[in-house]
N, C-alpha and C positions, 0 to 999 in steps of 0.2 A: 279364525282369520285365514288360516291355510286353506280350509275347505272353501271359503268364499272366493279366494284368489283362483283356486283350481276351477271353480264353477264358472267364473268370469272368462277364464282362458278357454274352457270347453265351449261356452256359448259363442265366444268370438270365432273359434275354429269352425263351429257348425254353421255360423252365418257366412263365413268366407266360402265354405264348401257349397252351401246352398246357392250363393250368387254365382259361383263358378259353373255349377251344373245348369243353372237357369240361363246364364249368359256365357256360352262357351267361347266367346271371343268375337272379334269383329268379322262380319261376313265380307267377302270380297267386294269392295266398293271403291270409291274414288281414292281413298287414302290408305287402303289396306293392300299390302303386297299379295299377289296371287301365288299360291304354291306352285301351280301349273299355269303359266300365263296363257292368255288367248293368243291366237296367231291369225293375222290377216295378211294374205298374199295377193297383191294385184299383179297379175301376169299379163303383159301385153305382147302383141305379135308384130314382129318385123321392126322393132324400135332399136336403132343403132345406139351404141353407148356414147358416141360423140355428141348426141343431140340432147344434152341436159344443159339448161341455161346456166346453172351455177358453175359449170366447168369452163364456160367462156369459149368453147370451141366452135359452136355453130349458133347462128342467130335465132334460136328458138324461144318461144314464149311459154315458159313453164314455171310460173310463180309458186304454185302449190308444191310441185316436186322440188323446187329450189328450197322452199321452207322446210320440207321434210328432210332434205339432204343436210341442211344446216343444223338440224337438231338430231341427226343420226349419223350413221357410218356410210360413207360413199366409197365404193370400190371403182377405180378407174381401169382396173386390169381384169375384170371378170369376163369370161368368155362363154359362149354357147359352143361347146366342144364339137358338136355336129350341128352346124347352123342351118337347120331346116326344121319345120314345125314338129312332126311326130317324133323323130329321134330325140330332139331336145327335150320335149315334154316327157318322154319316157325316161330319160336320164334323171330329170327332176323328180319324178314320182318314185323311181325304183332305186336310185343311187348307184346304178350300174351302167356301164358303157353299152352301146347298141348291140354288139355281137353277143352279149350276155343277156340282155333283156328282150331280145328278139325283134326290136324295132330298129332295124338298120336301113330303113328307107321310109319315105312318107307312106302313111297308111291309106291305101286306096284299092280299087279292084284289081289293079295290075300286080300289086305286091301280095294281095290276099292269098293266092295259091301257095305262097312260100311261108305262110304263117307269120307275116309281118303285122303284129298288133301286140298290145300289152297283154301278157298272159293273165287270165283270171286269178291264178294262184300266186301271182307275184306279190310279195309282201311289200307294200308301199308304206311310206311314213304315215299316211293317213289311216291305214289299217292299224298301225301301232297306236296312234293317238286314240282311235275309237276303242281299241281293246283296253286302253288305260284311262277311260273316263271322259273322253272328249266328245262333244257334239259337233259334227262336221257338216259343212255346206260347200257346194260347188256351183258356180254361176258362170255361164259363158262357154267358150270354145274348149273342147276336149280333144278330139282328133286322135284317138288311140284305139278305136275299134274298127275293124275291117267291114266295108260294105258287103252285104249279103243279098243274094237274089231271093225274091223280087226286090229290086232296089227301091228305097224310099223315093217317092215322086217329087224330088226337088230339082231345080234347074241344073245343079252341079252333079246330078246322077244321070243326066240324059245323053251325054256325049259318049265318046269311046271309053273314057275312064270314069268310073263312079267314085265319089269322094265321101259322101255323107252317110252317117249311120247312127241309129239309136243306140244308147248304152243301156243294156238291160240291168236291172237292180243288182244281179250277182256279179257284175263287172264294175261296180262303182267304187270299189276300194275304200269302204268305210265312210263314204259321204252319205249321210242320212237325208239331208236336204239336197235336192238336185233340180237345177234349172239350167239346162245346158243343151248343146247340140254337138254333132261331130265336127264338121267344118262347113262354113257357109259365108260367102263374102258379099252379100247384098246388105251392106251395113245400115241403110236407111229403111229396110224392110226385113229385119232379121227373123229367124224362126227358132223355136225352143221346144224341148220336152220338159215338162215339170215332173216332180217326184213320182206322182202316181200315174203318169201318162203311159199308155201302151204304145207300141211301135208306130201304129198308124194314126195316132192322135196328137201329133205336134201342132203348134199354132204359130201364126205370124203376128208381128207387132209393128205398127206404123210409128216407129220411133227409132232414132239413131241408137245402134247397139250399145255403145258404152254408156249412154245416158240411161237407157232402160236397165242395164245391168247394175248401174249405180243405184237406181231406185230399188232393185231387188236386194242389193247388199244392205241398203239402209233398213229395209224391212227385216232382214235377217238379224241385223245388229240390235235394232230396237225391239224386235220380237213381240209385237202386239198380240195379246192373248196367249202367249207362250206357244204359238202355232208353228214357228220356224225352227226352233231348237229347244233343247232341254235347258231351261234357265238355271238349273242347279249345277250344271257342268261348265267347265271352260270350253271355249269353242275354237275351231279352226275353220276359216273361210277363205276360199280361193275365188277371186273375181278375175275371170280370164277374158279380157277384151281383145277383139280382133284388130281394129285399127290401132296403129297406122299401117296395117296390111292393106295391099291393094284390094279393091279399086279405091285409089286415094281421093277421088272426086265425090265419093259417097259420104258427104260430110255436111252438117248444117251450115247455112249461110253465115250465121253469126260468127263462126270461127274463120270462114273464108275471108270475112271482112277485116280480120286482124292483119292480114298480109296484102290487102287490096292495094295499098299505096306504097308497098315496099318494092323498090326497083329490082327487077330480076337479076341484073348484073351484080348487085350486092350479095347475091346468094351463090355466085359462081366463082369464088376466089380460090378454091382448092385445086391444086395442080393435077389431081388424078381424075378430074372431070373431062371426058372426051370433048373435042371441039364441036361447035355448032355445025349442023349439016350431016353429022355422022349419026347412025341409028341410036347409039347409046347416049350420045351428046344431046340429041333431041329428047330422048326418054327422060333425062335428068331435067332439062329445061321445061318440059311440059308438066312435070309432076312435083318438082321440089317445093313449090309454094303449097300445094295441096298436102304433101307429106307433112310439112311443118304445121299446116292447119289441123290435120288429124291429131298430131301430137299436142297442140294447144287444147283441142277438145278433150282428149284423154286426161290431160292435166286438170282441166276444170272438174271432170268427174271424180278424179282422185281427191280433189279438194273437198267435194261434197261428202264423200265417204269418210274422210278424216275428220271433218267438222262434226258429222254425226257421232263418230266414235268418241270425240271429246265431249260433246253435249250429253252423251249417255253415261259419262263418268267412267269410261272403259279404257281411255288412252293410257293411263298410268300403268296398267298391267296387261297391255297387249303388245306383242311383237308385231311390228308392221314391216312388210317387205314389199318393195317395188322392184320389178325386174321384167325382162323380156325373154322370149324363147330363142330369139336370134336377132341379128341386125339386118341391114339393107344397104346394098351398094347403090341402087337406084340408077344404075348406068355407069357409075365409077368403075374404072378398070375394065370397061366394056362388059360388065356383069350386070344383068338386069335387076337382080335382087340379092339372093342369099345362096347358101350351099357352095361356097367357094372359100379360098384360103385367105382372103383379104380382111383387114381389120374392120372395115365397115360392116362386113358380114358376121364376123366372129364376136366382136366386142359388144357387150350389152350393158345397159344401166343396171346397177345393183345398189339399192339403198336399203338399209335395215336400221330400224329404230326400236329401242326398248328403253323407255324413259327411266333414268336412274340406274341403268345397268350397262348399256353400251355407250361408251363415250363418243360424242359427236366429233367427226373428223373426216377429211378427205384423204383416202389412202391410195398411194401409188405403188405399193409394194406387194400386196397380197395377190398371189396367183391362184385365185379361187376358180374352181371348175363346177359345172352344172351338177354332177353327182355329189358334190360336197354339201349341197343345200340340205339334203336328207339328214345326214347325221348331225349337222350343225343345228338344225331346228330341234331335233330330238334332245340333244344335250342342253340347249337353252331352255327347253320345256321341262327339264328335270328328269328326263327319261334316257339318260346316257347308257344305263345298263340294258336297255331294251334295243339298242342299235344292233342289227344283225351283223354277224361276222363275215358274211360273204359279199358285202357291197364293196364297190370300188371307191366311193367317196370317203373323204377324210373330214372329220369335224374341224371346223375353224372357230368353234365357239369361244375357246380361250383367247384366241387372237382378237376376236371382236370385243370380248369383255375386258381384256387387260393388255392387249398387244403382244401376248406371248404365244408360243407354240406354232408359229408359222413354219411348217416343214416343207412346203411345196417349193420345189426349185424350177418347175416348169409345168406346162399344160399340154396334155395330149389332145391333138385335134384330128378330126376325120370328117369325111363327108362324100357326097355325090356317089354313093355306092349304088350299084344296079343289081338288086336282088334277082336271082339267088346268088349271083357272083359276088362274093364278099371280097374277092381279090380285084377290086375296081375302085374308082374314085380317087380320093387323096388321103394321105396321112401326114402328120407333122408333129413337131415339138416346138412350143413357144415359150420363151423366157422373157424376162423384163427387157432384154436388149435385142435378142434375135428371134427370128422365126425360120425354122427349117421345114420344108414341105416337099413331098413327092406326089406328083399328079399324074395319073394314068390317062393318056389320051390316045385312042386308036392303037392300043397294044404297046405303046412306048411309055417310058417313065420320064417325065420332065421334072428336074430338081429345081428348087428355089431356096434361096437364102436371102433374107432381108435384115438390114440393120435398122431396127425400129426406133433407135435413138437418133441417128443421123439422117434417116430416110423414113419419117413417120408415114408418108403417103405411099410407101412401097413402090417407088418409081424405078428402082435399080436392083436387078437380081445379081447378087454378088457371089453366087455359087461357083466354086472353082473345081470341085471334085475331091481335092485332097487338102483340106484346110483344117487348121487346128480347131476352129470353132465347130466345124462339122464333126470332127472326131470327138469333141466333147459332148455334142448334142445327140448324135446318132445312137449311142448305147441306151440313152434314156428312152428314146422313141422305140427301139427294139424291145426294151423291157416292158413297155406298156402294151405292145402288140402281143407279147407272150401272156401277160397277166389277163388281158381281155379276150383271149382266144381268137385273135385276129390273124387270118391267113395272108394278109397283104404282103406282097413281095416287093421289096424296095429296089432290088437290082435284078 
């Protein structure tokens, strides 16, 4: 009897082990949590943070982004610390501020002699993901490589300043799938290099850029024939759309029609819009409907991508991020667009969703900065130990997951630097309540202090020179200047 019982037990154990080795567990699918989640980032250009419908600040039509925000985390205080294309994108990729990552001005032929481009040996978060088993893709605008002679024969390389350049494979920072361009603003007739294209074999597309890029993103996600990515690996995909960057009127008519019957006066209620008849007042009036139109079109394309993600059974274990590289004044404060100290330029939309992990909420307290995205993504992806020690960004993963660990007391802002003179432009420190900034103009420093609570449109500069608020904020600003090797002289 004893022998029979032992035999039954051994047979049972052998069966369990056989099943275990034959079926090692559920593969990542609709209901199985991913050990390393997929990452999808939709990065748009010149989209100010105030223009999200769910915030109720501006009359924009963004149903898909509103739905994403209601099911995810929305930061209303996220800033593009250097609010212009190349420096902001370099901070996002490197986790470092501009004087440390070398991109302290827009990348073009004027700044090329001073080495202003993302270094090939910079360790980006995408490099770390690739080294740890991710299959990565990049679609759309890159703008981190200097134009080289002979310049690519595109319209934006024909003038005094050349802008556009191919990104050679050795400079793609871990992105195996590549369908991108340097910078190019003809949105209805965009141009791209694909993964295997050489420098002189770019192609044009007769389709609105964001729509075409959403098509390519859907192909990457669905991966027919396993031709876009390694199906056995988690993926990271960046979809970088240029609109609502100018030219605002390069947009399909179907989106223009959404604002066709909206009275212009209903869009002119903010007190920082210059009067009619002034140059920037007319800039705003001529373009605001088209700016909102571009936003509505981008929203529609984001909706298509997210629908594909869900239908593919991947939304449960994919971190989705929607953000911009900087904002847009569009004439407000007499500023034509970005690269200035004002909220419309600095603040960007930031929505992050990870179903079942990040609690949905609108957050008005997190002072997150562009370099923080790098370590935050890596920690959320289960790669906290791989975060380099020399980056400036701080992970906000625990704050996103459980509301804890928010150690940021302010945000370091800078911009309008004129390479090679790093002691130019503006620097500042932004908190939830105040913004302190120093702007260099024609050899003099103009100081600014705004009370963002009582004066959200920044109409009144309350800088006095010896104020308790300034005395509290200035040491933090000087500390960041030191940490980021910034030679800017305040006084």
